[in-house]
N, C-alpha and C positions, 0 to 999 in steps of 0.2 A: 646368480649369481644375481642380489638381486634387486631392481633397480633404484634410482636412484632421486630421480628431478620425477615432481604434480606434474600432472597436465594442465596447464599452464591458463589449454579457457580461451576466452576472446581479448582477455588480457592475456596472456603470450605478446604482442604487438610491444609493451610498451619495458621485455627483455627483464632486465634486474633493478631497472632504476621503480623508480618513487615509494619502495616498503609494500609489504607485504599486503601489512592492512589497506592499504590504498591503493592495492591492486585488488585484492577479496569484494571490497567497499564497488569500486569502480565497477564490479565482475555481478556481483549483485545488480548494482543498477541497472545494467543491460540490461540482463536478462529481462527484470520487471520488465522493461521499456519493450522488448521484443514481444514479448508474449499477448499472442490473445487469450481476450477477458470477454465475456457471456454477456450479450447489449441485454441494458433491466427492459428491452419495449420487441424485443423476439424472442427473445430469449434463447438468444443461436451462437455459440462459443467465435466469434466475429469483429470481436472491438479490438480495433489496431490505434494508434498512434500517433495524431497526427502531427502535431508538433507540443512545446510544451505547454499542455494544463487542460491539452485537445483535444476528443476523442472518441472514436467515431467507427458505425458499426458497418460494415462489406456489403453486408445485408440488406436490411431495410433503410439504411444512407441514417437511424437518430446521430445526431450530436452534440453531441453532452461537455458540461466542463466534468473535470478530475484536479489530482494528483497532479503530479508532472511524471512521475515515475509508477505511477498505475493510476490506474480510472477514480477505484476508490476508495479515498480516506479512511484512517480510524475517524479523525474532524466530521467528514460526508455518512459514517454509519450514525453518528452517533447523531447529526442531525439532522438525522432519517430517522434513526428510534423516537429521540423529543418530537417533529411533529404529528406521527402517528400516535403516539402516547397525546398529545393535544389534543389527536382531532377527535380520541376517543376519551376524551372528555377527565382530565386531569384538568389540576388550576395549574394559573404560569408557579403560584410559591413549591404549589408539590414539584413540576416543572425543574425549579433551582434549585430543587434540596435536595431531588432524586440527582440532579450532573453533578454538584460538591461532591456528595457522598461517594458516584461510583468516579471523579475525579481523587477522591482523598483514595482510597478502595487501591485506585490503581498508583497512588507513586507509593504508600506500606509496602503493599509487592514488589513493586519491581526497586527497591530501597534494596527491599528485603534478599531478595535474588532471586524470585518464586519466577519474574517473566524472564523470554528472552525477548536479549535486545533485540533489536529494528536494524537496519545495515547501509 
């Protein structure tokens, strides 16, 4: 006979309460929070969350700010890219145009359903 229920994982403590999508989103957030990430300084996978938005490396002790659930957010990646391009010689007007085009392309892809929704 086939098994009727799925393994609940970390959200099993919620039981049948709150609905499937809420439990799924909570499980994804808990998984992101508990994952070990790579340190930007020593490049070891020892970065863990200290508190909301505060991340620290267990090896070298480097502490830095990040997202609530992940140390590296889409916004921080974009900011780092802009800073890198700025130091490489692009003008502010070029940077604004590039950022605007990237935002437009992202919104088009999202509305077309080409991108996977982040939960």
